C-alpha positions as CSV (number, residue, x, y, z in Angstrom):
1,X,-14.1,-44.1,10.7
2,X,-16.0,-40.9,11.8
3,X,-14.6,-41.0,15.4
4,X,-11.1,-42.0,14.5
5,X,-10.8,-39.5,11.7
6,X,-12.1,-36.7,13.9
7,X,-9.8,-37.6,16.8
8,X,-6.8,-37.8,14.5
9,X,-7.5,-34.4,12.8
10,X,-8.2,-32.8,16.1
11,X,-4.8,-34.0,17.5
12,X,-2.9,-32.8,14.4
13,X,-4.5,-29.4,14.5
14,X,-3.7,-29.0,18.2
15,X,0.0,-29.8,17.5
16,X,0.2,-27.6,14.4
17,X,-1.6,-24.6,16.0
18,X,1.5,-23.6,18.0
19,X,3.6,-23.2,14.8
20,X,1.1,-22.6,12.0
21,X,-0.9,-19.4,11.9
22,X,-3.2,-20.8,9.3
23,X,-4.6,-23.4,11.8
24,X,-4.9,-20.9,14.6
25,X,-8.5,-19.9,14.1
26,X,-9.9,-23.2,12.8
27,X,-12.3,-24.2,15.6
28,X,-14.0,-27.5,16.2
29,X,-16.6,-26.7,13.5
30,X,-13.8,-26.1,11.1
31,X,-12.2,-29.5,11.9
32,X,-15.6,-31.1,11.2
33,X,-15.7,-29.5,7.8
34,X,-12.2,-30.6,6.9
35,X,-13.0,-34.1,8.2
36,X,-16.0,-34.2,5.8
37,X,-13.7,-34.3,2.8
38,X,-11.8,-37.3,4.1
39,X,-15.0,-39.1,5.0
40,X,-16.4,-38.4,1.5
41,X,-13.4,-40.3,0.1
42,X,-14.1,-43.3,2.4
43,X,-17.8,-43.3,1.7
44,X,-17.3,-43.3,-2.0
45,X,-15.9,-46.9,-1.9
46,X,-19.0,-48.3,-0.3
47,X,-21.3,-50.7,-2.1
48,X,-23.4,-48.9,-4.7
49,X,-26.9,-49.3,-3.2
50,X,-25.7,-48.4,0.3
51,X,-23.8,-45.4,-1.2
52,X,-27.0,-44.2,-2.9
53,X,-29.1,-44.4,0.2
54,X,-26.5,-42.6,2.3
55,X,-25.8,-39.8,-0.1
56,X,-29.5,-39.2,-0.7
57,X,-30.0,-38.9,3.1
58,X,-27.1,-36.5,3.5
59,X,-28.3,-34.3,0.6
60,X,-31.9,-34.2,1.7
61,X,-31.1,-33.5,5.4
62,X,-28.7,-30.7,4.5
63,X,-31.2,-29.1,2.1
64,X,-34.0,-29.3,4.6
65,X,-31.9,-27.7,7.3
66,X,-30.8,-24.8,5.1
67,X,-34.3,-24.1,3.8
68,X,-35.6,-23.9,7.4
69,X,-32.7,-21.8,8.6
70,X,-33.0,-19.2,5.8
71,X,-36.8,-19.3,5.6
72,X,-36.9,-20.7,2.0
73,X,-39.9,-22.9,1.8
74,X,-40.2,-25.8,-0.7
75,X,-36.7,-25.3,-2.0
76,X,-34.1,-27.4,-3.6
77,X,-30.3,-27.0,-3.2
78,X,-27.3,-27.1,-5.5
79,X,-23.9,-27.4,-3.9
80,X,-20.9,-26.0,-5.8
81,X,-17.3,-24.9,-5.2
82,X,-17.4,-21.7,-7.3
83,X,-19.9,-19.3,-5.8
84,X,-20.8,-18.2,-9.3
85,X,-21.6,-21.7,-10.6
86,X,-25.1,-21.7,-9.0
87,X,-26.1,-18.6,-11.0
88,X,-24.9,-20.2,-14.2
89,X,-27.0,-23.3,-13.5
90,X,-30.2,-21.4,-12.7
91,X,-29.8,-19.2,-15.7
92,X,-29.5,-22.4,-17.8
93,X,-32.7,-23.6,-16.1
94,X,-34.4,-20.3,-17.0
95,X,-33.3,-20.7,-20.7
96,X,-34.7,-24.3,-20.8
97,X,-37.9,-23.1,-19.3
98,X,-38.5,-20.2,-21.7
99,X,-37.2,-22.1,-24.8
100,X,-38.9,-25.5,-24.8
101,X,-36.9,-26.9,-27.8
102,X,-33.6,-25.5,-26.5
103,X,-32.3,-29.1,-25.8
104,X,-32.6,-30.0,-29.5
105,X,-32.5,-26.7,-31.4
106,X,-29.8,-24.9,-29.3
107,X,-28.6,-21.4,-30.2
108,X,-30.9,-21.1,-33.2
109,X,-33.8,-20.5,-30.8
110,X,-31.8,-17.8,-29.0
111,X,-31.0,-16.0,-32.3
112,X,-34.7,-15.7,-33.1
113,X,-35.6,-14.1,-29.8
114,X,-32.6,-12.6,-28.1
115,X,-32.5,-13.3,-24.2
116,X,-31.5,-10.4,-21.9
117,X,-30.0,-10.7,-18.4
118,X,-30.3,-7.7,-16.1
119,X,-27.9,-6.9,-13.3
120,X,-27.3,-4.0,-11.0
121,X,-24.3,-1.7,-11.5
122,X,-23.4,-2.4,-7.9
123,X,-23.0,-6.2,-8.5
124,X,-19.5,-7.7,-8.1
125,X,-17.3,-7.0,-11.1
126,X,-17.1,-9.6,-13.8
127,X,-20.2,-11.5,-12.7
128,X,-22.2,-10.8,-15.9
129,X,-19.3,-11.4,-18.2
130,X,-18.6,-14.8,-16.5
131,X,-22.3,-15.7,-16.9
132,X,-22.3,-14.9,-20.6
133,X,-19.1,-16.7,-21.2
134,X,-20.3,-19.9,-19.5
135,X,-23.6,-19.9,-21.3
136,X,-22.2,-18.9,-24.7
137,X,-24.2,-15.7,-24.9
138,X,-22.9,-12.5,-26.4
139,X,-22.2,-9.5,-24.1
140,X,-25.1,-7.7,-25.8
141,X,-27.3,-10.1,-23.8
142,X,-26.1,-8.4,-20.6
143,X,-27.9,-5.2,-19.5
144,X,-26.4,-3.1,-16.6
145,X,-29.0,-1.3,-14.6
146,X,-27.8,2.0,-13.0
147,X,-28.4,2.7,-9.3
148,X,-30.5,5.5,-7.9
149,X,-29.1,9.0,-8.5
150,X,-32.0,11.3,-7.4
151,X,-33.2,9.8,-4.1
152,X,-32.7,6.9,-1.8
153,X,-29.6,4.7,-1.5
154,X,-26.9,5.3,-4.1
155,X,-26.2,1.6,-4.2
156,X,-29.7,0.3,-4.9
157,X,-31.0,-0.6,-8.4
158,X,-33.1,2.1,-10.0
159,X,-36.5,0.2,-10.2
160,X,-38.2,2.8,-12.4
161,X,-35.3,2.7,-15.0
162,X,-35.3,-1.1,-14.9
163,X,-39.0,-1.1,-15.7
164,X,-38.4,1.1,-18.7
165,X,-35.5,-1.0,-19.9
166,X,-37.5,-4.3,-19.7
167,X,-40.5,-2.7,-21.5
168,X,-38.2,-1.4,-24.3
169,X,-36.6,-4.8,-24.7
170,X,-39.9,-6.6,-24.8
171,X,-41.2,-4.2,-27.5
172,X,-38.1,-4.7,-29.6
173,X,-38.6,-8.5,-29.7
174,X,-36.1,-9.5,-27.0
175,X,-36.9,-11.9,-24.2
176,X,-36.2,-10.5,-20.6
177,X,-34.8,-13.7,-19.0
178,X,-33.3,-13.2,-15.6
179,X,-32.6,-10.4,-13.0
180,X,-29.7,-10.5,-10.6
181,X,-30.4,-8.5,-7.4
182,X,-28.4,-7.8,-4.3
183,X,-29.2,-8.5,-0.6
184,X,-26.0,-6.7,0.4
185,X,-23.9,-5.2,-2.4
186,X,-20.3,-6.3,-2.5
187,X,-19.1,-2.7,-1.8
188,X,-21.4,-1.0,0.7
189,X,-23.7,-3.9,1.8
190,X,-26.9,-2.3,0.6
191,X,-30.0,-4.2,-0.3
192,X,-32.2,-3.7,-3.4
193,X,-35.9,-3.2,-3.2
194,X,-36.5,-6.9,-3.5
195,X,-40.3,-6.8,-3.1
196,X,-40.7,-4.3,-6.0
197,X,-38.3,-6.2,-8.1
198,X,-40.2,-9.4,-7.5
199,X,-43.4,-7.7,-8.8
200,X,-41.6,-6.7,-12.0
201,X,-40.3,-10.2,-12.5
202,X,-43.8,-11.6,-12.1
203,X,-45.2,-9.0,-14.5
204,X,-42.7,-9.8,-17.2
205,X,-42.3,-13.6,-16.4
206,X,-38.6,-13.2,-15.4
207,X,-36.4,-15.3,-13.1
208,X,-35.2,-13.4,-9.9
209,X,-31.9,-14.4,-8.4
210,X,-30.6,-12.8,-5.2
211,X,-27.2,-13.0,-3.6
212,X,-25.3,-11.0,-0.9
213,X,-24.0,-11.1,2.6
214,X,-27.2,-9.8,4.1
215,X,-28.9,-13.1,3.4
216,X,-27.1,-14.4,6.5
217,X,-29.4,-12.4,8.7
218,X,-32.4,-14.4,7.6
219,X,-31.5,-16.9,10.5
220,X,-32.0,-14.2,13.1
221,X,-35.3,-13.6,14.9
222,X,-35.6,-10.0,13.8
223,X,-34.9,-9.3,10.2
224,X,-35.5,-6.1,8.1
225,X,-38.4,-6.3,5.7
226,X,-36.1,-5.6,2.7
227,X,-34.0,-8.7,3.4
228,X,-37.1,-10.8,4.2
229,X,-38.4,-10.2,0.7
230,X,-35.5,-12.4,-0.5
231,X,-37.4,-15.5,0.6
232,X,-39.9,-15.0,-2.2
233,X,-37.3,-15.0,-5.0
234,X,-36.8,-17.8,-7.5
235,X,-33.2,-18.6,-6.3
236,X,-30.5,-17.3,-3.9
237,X,-26.9,-18.1,-3.4
238,X,-25.6,-18.6,0.1
239,X,-21.9,-18.7,1.3
240,X,-22.0,-20.4,4.7
241,X,-18.3,-20.9,4.8
242,X,-17.2,-17.4,5.6
243,X,-20.4,-16.7,7.6
244,X,-19.8,-19.6,10.0
245,X,-16.0,-19.9,9.8
246,X,-16.1,-23.2,7.9
247,X,-13.1,-23.9,5.7
248,X,-13.5,-25.7,2.4
249,X,-17.3,-26.0,2.5
250,X,-19.3,-25.5,-0.7
251,X,-21.5,-22.6,-1.6
252,X,-25.2,-23.4,-1.8
253,X,-27.8,-22.1,-4.3
254,X,-31.4,-22.6,-3.2
255,X,-34.0,-22.6,-5.9
256,X,-37.6,-23.4,-6.7
257,X,-38.8,-25.3,-9.7
258,X,-41.5,-27.9,-10.4
259,X,-39.9,-29.8,-13.3
260,X,-37.1,-32.2,-12.1
261,X,-36.3,-33.0,-15.8
262,X,-35.4,-29.4,-16.5
263,X,-33.4,-29.2,-13.3
264,X,-31.5,-32.3,-14.4
265,X,-30.9,-30.8,-17.9
266,X,-29.6,-27.6,-16.3
267,X,-27.1,-29.5,-14.1
268,X,-28.8,-28.5,-10.8
269,X,-29.3,-32.2,-9.9
270,X,-27.2,-35.3,-10.6
271,X,-27.8,-39.0,-10.7
272,X,-24.3,-39.7,-9.6
273,X,-24.0,-40.5,-5.9
274,X,-20.5,-39.1,-5.6
275,X,-21.7,-35.7,-6.8
276,X,-24.1,-35.6,-3.8
277,X,-21.2,-36.1,-1.4
278,X,-20.3,-32.4,-1.8
279,X,-22.8,-31.6,0.9
280,X,-21.0,-33.9,3.5
281,X,-18.6,-31.3,4.9
282,X,-21.5,-28.9,5.4
283,X,-23.7,-31.6,6.8
284,X,-21.1,-32.4,9.5
285,X,-20.6,-28.8,10.4
286,X,-24.3,-28.0,10.7
287,X,-24.7,-31.1,12.9
288,X,-21.9,-30.0,15.1
289,X,-23.0,-26.3,15.4
290,X,-26.7,-26.9,15.7
291,X,-29.3,-24.2,15.4
292,X,-28.1,-22.3,18.4
293,X,-24.5,-22.3,17.3
294,X,-25.4,-21.0,13.9
295,X,-27.6,-18.3,15.3
296,X,-25.0,-17.2,17.8
297,X,-22.3,-16.7,15.1
298,X,-24.5,-14.6,12.9
299,X,-25.8,-12.6,15.8
300,X,-22.3,-12.0,17.1
301,X,-21.2,-10.6,13.8
302,X,-24.2,-8.3,13.7
303,X,-23.5,-7.0,17.2
304,X,-19.9,-6.2,16.2
305,X,-21.2,-4.0,13.4
306,X,-23.6,-2.2,15.7
307,X,-20.8,-1.7,18.2
308,X,-18.6,-0.1,15.6
309,X,-21.4,2.0,14.2
310,X,-22.3,3.5,17.6
311,X,-18.7,4.4,18.3
312,X,-18.2,6.0,14.8
313,X,-21.0,8.4,15.6
314,X,-18.9,10.0,18.4
315,X,-15.9,10.6,16.1
316,X,-15.5,13.9,14.2
317,X,-14.7,14.0,10.5
318,X,-15.9,10.4,10.0
319,X,-18.8,9.7,7.6
320,X,-20.6,6.4,7.4
321,X,-22.4,4.8,4.5
322,X,-24.9,2.5,6.2
323,X,-28.2,1.4,4.7
324,X,-30.0,0.6,8.0
325,X,-28.4,1.8,11.2
326,X,-30.3,-0.8,13.2
327,X,-29.8,-3.9,11.2
328,X,-26.9,-3.4,8.7
329,X,-24.2,-6.0,9.1
330,X,-21.8,-4.0,6.9
331,X,-20.3,-0.7,8.1
332,X,-18.5,1.5,5.5
333,X,-16.9,4.7,6.7
334,X,-14.4,7.3,5.5
335,X,-12.5,10.3,6.7
336,X,-14.0,13.5,5.4
337,X,-13.1,17.2,5.8
338,X,-16.0,18.8,7.6
339,X,-14.7,21.2,10.2
340,X,-12.9,24.4,9.5
341,X,-9.1,24.4,9.8
342,X,-7.5,25.6,13.0
343,X,-4.6,27.9,13.3
344,X,-1.3,26.7,11.8
345,X,-2.7,25.4,8.4
346,X,-5.0,26.1,5.6
347,X,-7.1,24.2,3.1
348,X,-7.3,26.9,0.4
349,X,-7.0,25.7,-3.1
350,X,-8.2,22.1,-2.5
351,X,-11.6,22.4,-4.1
352,X,-10.1,21.0,-7.3
353,X,-8.8,17.4,-6.8
354,X,-9.9,17.3,-3.2
355,X,-11.6,14.0,-3.6
356,X,-8.4,12.4,-5.0
357,X,-6.5,13.7,-1.9
358,X,-9.2,12.4,0.5
359,X,-9.2,9.0,-1.4
360,X,-5.4,8.8,-0.8
361,X,-5.8,9.6,2.9
362,X,-8.6,7.1,3.3
363,X,-6.6,4.4,1.5
364,X,-3.7,5.1,4.0
365,X,-6.2,5.0,6.9
366,X,-7.6,1.6,5.8
367,X,-4.2,0.1,5.3
368,X,-3.0,1.3,8.7
369,X,-6.1,0.0,10.5
370,X,-5.8,-3.4,8.9
371,X,-2.1,-3.5,9.8
372,X,-2.4,-2.3,13.4
373,X,-5.6,-4.2,14.2
374,X,-5.5,-7.3,12.0
375,X,-8.2,-9.1,13.9
376,X,-10.8,-6.5,13.0
377,X,-10.7,-7.7,9.4
378,X,-11.2,-4.2,7.9
379,X,-10.3,-3.6,4.2
380,X,-10.3,-0.8,1.7
381,X,-13.1,-0.6,-0.9
382,X,-13.6,1.7,-3.8
383,X,-17.2,3.0,-4.2
384,X,-18.4,5.0,-7.3
385,X,-20.0,7.8,-5.4
386,X,-18.3,8.0,-2.0
387,X,-14.8,7.2,-3.3
388,X,-12.3,5.2,-1.2
389,X,-13.7,3.9,2.0
390,X,-12.9,1.5,4.9
391,X,-15.2,-1.4,5.1
392,X,-16.0,-3.5,8.2
393,X,-17.9,-6.7,7.3
394,X,-17.7,-9.1,10.3
395,X,-20.1,-11.6,8.6
396,X,-17.3,-12.3,6.1
397,X,-14.3,-12.2,8.5
398,X,-15.3,-12.4,12.2
399,X,-15.8,-16.2,12.3
400,X,-12.5,-16.9,10.6
401,X,-10.4,-14.3,12.5
402,X,-12.1,-14.7,15.9
403,X,-13.0,-11.0,16.1
404,X,-14.3,-9.9,19.5
405,X,-15.7,-6.8,21.1
406,X,-12.2,-5.7,22.4
407,X,-10.9,-5.8,18.8
408,X,-13.6,-3.4,17.7
409,X,-12.7,-1.2,20.7
410,X,-9.1,-1.3,19.7
411,X,-10.1,-0.4,16.1
412,X,-12.0,2.7,17.4
413,X,-9.1,3.7,19.6
414,X,-6.6,3.6,16.7
415,X,-9.1,5.4,14.5
416,X,-9.3,8.2,17.1
417,X,-5.5,8.5,17.1
418,X,-5.3,8.8,13.3
419,X,-8.0,11.4,12.8
420,X,-5.9,14.3,14.1
421,X,-3.0,13.1,11.9
422,X,-5.2,13.1,8.8
423,X,-6.7,16.5,9.6
424,X,-3.2,18.1,10.1
425,X,-1.9,16.5,6.9
426,X,-4.8,17.9,4.9
427,X,-4.3,21.4,6.4
428,X,-0.5,21.5,5.9
429,X,-0.5,20.3,2.3
430,X,-1.1,23.7,0.9
431,X,1.3,25.4,3.4
432,X,4.0,22.9,2.3
433,X,3.3,23.6,-1.3
434,X,3.6,27.4,-0.8
435,X,6.9,27.0,1.1
436,X,8.4,24.8,-1.6
437,X,7.4,27.2,-4.4
438,X,9.3,30.0,-2.6
439,X,12.6,28.1,-2.9
440,X,14.3,28.4,-6.2
441,X,16.3,25.2,-5.7
442,X,13.1,23.1,-5.1
443,X,10.4,21.9,-7.4
444,X,7.0,20.9,-6.1
445,X,5.7,17.5,-7.3
446,X,1.9,17.4,-7.6
447,X,0.7,13.8,-6.9
448,X,-2.8,13.7,-5.4
449,X,-2.6,10.0,-4.8
450,X,0.2,10.4,-2.2
451,X,-1.0,10.2,1.4
452,X,1.1,12.9,2.9
453,X,2.3,16.4,2.6
454,X,3.5,16.0,-0.9
455,X,6.7,15.6,-3.0
456,X,9.7,17.8,-3.8
457,X,12.7,17.6,-6.1
458,X,16.0,19.4,-5.5
459,X,17.2,21.0,-8.7
460,X,20.9,21.4,-9.4
461,X,21.9,25.1,-9.8
462,X,24.6,24.3,-12.4
463,X,23.4,25.4,-15.9
464,X,26.5,24.6,-17.9
465,X,25.9,20.8,-18.0
466,X,24.2,19.0,-20.9
467,X,20.8,17.3,-20.4
468,X,22.2,13.8,-19.6
469,X,24.8,15.0,-17.1
470,X,22.2,17.3,-15.4
471,X,19.7,14.5,-15.1
472,X,22.4,12.3,-13.6
473,X,23.4,15.0,-11.2
474,X,19.8,15.6,-10.0
475,X,19.3,11.9,-9.6
476,X,22.4,11.5,-7.4
477,X,21.6,14.6,-5.3
478,X,18.1,13.6,-4.5
479,X,19.1,10.0,-3.8
480,X,21.7,11.2,-1.2
481,X,19.2,13.8,0.1
482,X,16.7,11.1,0.8
483,X,19.2,9.1,2.7
484,X,20.2,12.1,4.8
485,X,16.6,12.9,5.6
486,X,15.8,9.4,6.6
487,X,18.6,9.5,9.1
488,X,17.2,12.5,10.9
489,X,15.6,12.1,14.3
490,X,12.0,13.0,13.3
491,X,8.6,11.5,13.2
492,X,8.1,12.3,9.5
493,X,8.3,9.6,6.9
494,X,10.4,10.1,3.8
495,X,10.1,8.0,0.7
496,X,10.9,8.0,-3.0
497,X,7.2,8.0,-3.8
498,X,4.5,5.5,-4.9
499,X,5.5,2.4,-6.8
500,X,3.9,3.6,-10.1
501,X,4.7,7.3,-9.8
502,X,5.4,9.0,-13.1
503,X,7.8,11.5,-11.5
504,X,11.3,10.3,-10.9
505,X,14.1,11.5,-8.6
506,X,11.7,12.9,-6.0
507,X,11.3,12.9,-2.3
508,X,7.8,12.4,-0.8
509,X,7.0,13.4,2.7
510,X,4.4,11.5,4.7
511,X,1.8,12.3,7.3
512,X,2.1,15.4,9.5
513,X,1.2,16.2,13.1
514,X,-0.2,19.3,14.8
515,X,3.2,20.7,15.9
516,X,4.9,20.4,12.5
517,X,7.1,23.4,11.5
518,X,6.6,23.4,7.7
519,X,9.1,26.3,7.2
520,X,11.9,24.6,9.1
521,X,11.2,21.3,7.2
522,X,11.6,23.0,3.8
523,X,14.6,25.0,4.9
524,X,16.3,21.8,6.1
525,X,15.6,20.1,2.8
526,X,17.2,23.0,1.0
527,X,20.2,23.2,3.3
528,X,21.0,19.5,3.1
529,X,20.6,19.5,-0.6
530,X,22.9,22.5,-1.0
531,X,25.6,20.8,1.1
532,X,25.3,17.6,-1.0
533,X,25.5,19.7,-4.2
534,X,28.6,21.6,-3.1
535,X,30.4,18.5,-1.9
536,X,29.6,16.9,-5.3
537,X,31.1,19.8,-7.1
538,X,34.3,19.7,-5.0
539,X,34.6,16.0,-5.8
540,X,34.1,16.5,-9.5
541,X,36.7,19.2,-9.7
542,X,39.2,17.3,-7.5
543,X,40.4,15.1,-10.4
544,X,41.2,18.0,-12.7
545,X,42.8,20.1,-10.0
546,X,45.0,17.3,-8.9
547,X,46.0,16.5,-12.5
548,X,47.0,20.1,-13.2
549,X,48.9,20.3,-9.9
550,X,50.9,17.1,-10.6
551,X,51.9,18.4,-14.0
552,X,53.0,21.7,-12.5
553,X,54.9,19.8,-9.8
554,X,56.7,17.8,-12.4
555,X,57.7,20.9,-14.2
556,X,59.0,22.4,-11.0
557,X,61.0,19.3,-10.3
558,X,62.5,19.3,-13.7
559,X,63.4,22.9,-13.4
560,X,65.0,22.2,-10.0
561,X,67.1,19.5,-11.6
562,X,68.3,21.8,-14.3
563,X,69.2,24.4,-11.7
564,X,71.1,21.7,-9.7
565,X,73.0,20.8,-12.9
566,X,74.0,24.4,-13.5
567,X,75.0,24.9,-9.8
568,X,77.1,21.7,-9.4
569,X,78.5,21.5,-12.8
570,X,78.8,18.8,-15.4
571,X,81.8,17.0,-13.7
572,X,79.7,16.1,-10.6
573,X,77.2,14.3,-12.8
574,X,79.8,11.8,-14.1
575,X,79.6,8.7,-11.9
576,X,83.1,8.2,-10.8
577,X,84.4,11.7,-11.1
578,X,81.3,13.1,-9.3
579,X,81.9,10.8,-6.3
580,X,85.5,12.0,-6.0
581,X,84.5,15.6,-6.2
582,X,81.7,15.2,-3.6
583,X,84.2,13.5,-1.3
584,X,86.7,16.3,-1.4
585,X,84.3,19.2,-1.9
586,X,80.8,18.4,-0.7
587,X,78.0,20.7,-2.0
588,X,75.9,22.5,0.6
589,X,72.4,23.0,-0.7
590,X,69.2,24.2,1.0
591,X,66.0,22.2,0.8
592,X,63.3,23.9,-1.4
593,X,59.7,22.6,-1.2
594,X,56.3,23.3,-2.6
595,X,52.8,23.1,-1.1
596,X,49.8,22.1,-3.4
597,X,46.6,24.1,-2.6
598,X,43.6,22.0,-3.8
599,X,41.1,24.8,-3.5
600,X,43.2,27.2,-5.7
601,X,44.9,24.5,-7.8
602,X,48.4,26.0,-7.6
603,X,51.9,25.4,-6.0
604,X,53.2,27.7,-3.2
605,X,56.3,27.8,-1.2
606,X,56.6,25.7,1.9
607,X,58.5,28.3,4.0
608,X,55.4,29.4,6.0
609,X,54.5,25.7,6.6
610,X,57.7,25.1,8.6
611,X,56.9,28.0,11.0
612,X,55.4,26.2,14.0
613,X,53.7,29.2,15.4
614,X,52.0,30.0,12.1
615,X,50.9,26.4,11.7
616,X,49.4,26.2,15.2
617,X,47.5,29.5,14.6
618,X,46.1,28.2,11.3
619,X,44.9,25.0,12.8
620,X,43.3,26.8,15.7
621,X,41.4,29.0,13.2
622,X,40.3,26.0,11.2
623,X,39.0,24.2,14.3
624,X,37.0,27.0,15.7
625,X,33.5,25.7,16.7
626,X,30.4,26.9,15.0
627,X,27.2,28.0,16.6
628,X,24.6,25.3,17.0
629,X,20.9,26.0,17.4
630,X,19.7,25.0,20.8
631,X,16.7,22.7,21.3
632,X,14.8,21.6,24.3
633,X,15.7,18.2,25.7
634,X,13.7,15.5,23.9
635,X,12.4,17.8,21.2
636,X,12.6,16.3,17.7
637,X,13.3,18.1,14.4
638,X,10.6,20.1,12.6
639,X,8.5,20.7,15.7
640,X,7.3,24.2,16.6
641,X,7.9,25.3,20.2
642,X,4.7,25.7,22.1
643,X,2.5,24.2,19.4
644,X,0.9,21.8,21.7
645,X,1.4,19.7,24.8
646,X,3.1,17.0,22.8
647,X,5.7,19.3,21.3
648,X,8.3,18.2,23.8
649,X,7.7,14.6,25.0
650,X,9.1,13.5,28.4
651,X,9.8,10.1,26.9
652,X,11.5,11.2,23.7
653,X,15.3,11.4,23.5
654,X,17.6,14.1,22.2
655,X,18.5,13.5,18.5
656,X,22.1,12.5,18.0
657,X,21.9,13.2,14.3
658,X,20.6,16.7,15.0
659,X,24.0,17.9,16.2
660,X,25.9,16.3,13.4
661,X,23.5,17.9,10.9
662,X,23.9,21.3,12.5
663,X,27.7,21.0,12.3
664,X,27.5,20.3,8.5
665,X,24.9,22.9,7.8
666,X,25.9,26.3,6.2
667,X,26.9,29.1,8.5
668,X,24.1,31.6,9.0
669,X,23.9,35.3,8.0
670,X,27.4,36.9,7.9
671,X,29.2,33.6,7.4
672,X,27.1,32.6,4.4
673,X,29.6,33.6,1.8
674,X,32.5,32.1,3.7
675,X,30.6,28.8,4.2
676,X,30.2,28.3,0.4
677,X,34.0,28.3,0.0
678,X,35.5,25.0,1.4
679,X,38.4,25.3,3.8
680,X,41.8,25.1,2.2
681,X,43.4,21.8,2.4
682,X,47.1,21.5,1.6
683,X,49.1,18.7,0.1
684,X,52.7,19.2,0.7
685,X,55.1,18.1,-2.0
686,X,58.7,18.7,-1.0
687,X,61.3,18.5,-3.6
688,X,64.9,18.4,-2.6
689,X,67.1,20.3,-5.0
690,X,70.4,19.6,-3.4
691,X,72.3,16.7,-2.0
692,X,73.1,16.2,1.7
693,X,76.4,16.2,3.3
694,X,76.8,12.5,3.0
695,X,78.4,10.9,0.0
696,X,76.1,9.6,-2.7
697,X,77.1,6.2,-4.3
698,X,77.7,6.1,-8.0
699,X,74.7,5.5,-10.2
700,X,72.1,6.7,-7.7
701,X,71.9,10.3,-8.4
702,X,69.2,9.9,-11.0
703,X,67.2,7.5,-8.7
704,X,66.6,10.2,-6.2
705,X,64.8,12.3,-8.8
706,X,62.6,9.4,-9.8
707,X,61.8,8.7,-6.2
708,X,60.7,12.3,-5.7
709,X,58.3,11.9,-8.6
């Protein structure tokens, strides 16, 4: 069964790897872990006595290997799917140990002497609440211990304050029950002072439980003394799945206790053979990897952390939050403004809210690094003191992603490319704000969570509209303005803002580069917005202008018909008589037409229109070319000339949209007033007021008038 099952799974994984990304990084050890679940189902149908012997052997061997690997002598193991379940079981064991009659009396014993569980403020969120919920304890039983604020690591538990809290609870009649410590906090990967915490637990007869990613380094030959102290704790939770790249293997809680009956009552042991089969996937994986394979994976992850840390020291404006530079498997870093701004930008006015701006930039940095170097496994983490940071924890990601040294090198290279962009954006934010405030038609949008220059809103200059119409006008103008800006040939990123932004109808501008011309950018936004607003006004007035023009044209046609009646006489209007009169005495009448001026909304005579020379001169004047600002070949919009070596790239192409934008932009200086008035467009409406030399059949005189309409 073992050989056939493994060969079948291996073959299937090889076929699926070409089309399924999920199977791409599942190595041989991962196949062994997946095979363990299938074998567990086969083994569960064995004869009961044989099943008992086999499961006992698997459980004892796995427990012995884990205790030796992680230097935990004389320990027992509990295997569980939820990595919080082991803590729940050992806490129940601690309750059964301190309250001897708990199995019979239950919660009445707890009400007489209230138990207290202590945990660090740096523990993973929701851990204490989950523990109280599973044990049926009130939240008042949970005590959050703050971290150091005066000296030492900002992510370590304050031991002196913890001692005071325990002493106060003991004097008030409460029972200090259990302490949860960290060997690698979820955020920054720092380790509490476990040796000092163990002394406090012995002093007050408390249970000490330790968890964290740094426990994986216990398998290495050289381990820091702070992590080694975890081997003296009462229990610890291990997660070998992510550490070794093993899918679907259980977490393990190692603990020490001398009374098997209490362990059974707490649920840490089971008499059911099937329950012991949880260890089978891990047993197979450990057999396959061996001691050297396990050691190699943990060591490789630690070396990746050291490689990144050494490279980060050479980068300016990057701060790291590392507990031990020689042995820390977790690297946390962030972009920080240290150096003084260079020419072309300023950072004045950023003392207030500067952290929010840096948090937004670091959040963008982490997202970009994770997207461009996905095999690095970096993510964004929020720390209470440092703010938003980028975290690199290869112990949790490298085995599953297959992270190598070249991935770390690529991560450092991308980071080096993004640092100048972050610095320039931070410098130009205030310059951009100042330029926007100088424009009467723009409003500056203050959103410190936006990673970029900032946001603007084009305000309509019309004041005679009500609030609803004005709001609709502003919404349409800014929507069209955003589309126009996104079509420009530029490296800038334009957006309608964050998903949960309170401000609406805004345009947010992304990250900036060294050669950005902030003044030209703002002027372009104003110019395009003005063009959109003027074209919108022309369109809104078009309906009313055309309606009035049609009414006036109808009046002119009716007047022309009356004049025709007076000129030709009544007899010519009689069907039969009129035809005879027109046959013998045709009426010679000149054609009179009108031209409809949309700009002025009035009717004019068409006599100048029929002058060919005048018409050609007018078209020539309308088609005269406008001046276009010249740019260097390959230079994109909003770049200052001579700002840097990258201002004009040899590989960049000339923007096609730039010329079209220049053609629609308002005329500069002396042509400003003329540019605001749109060119006259004429609609020619020609009304014939007299009949031709040909005869008109009877009954069709009135149809010609209707046709003109």
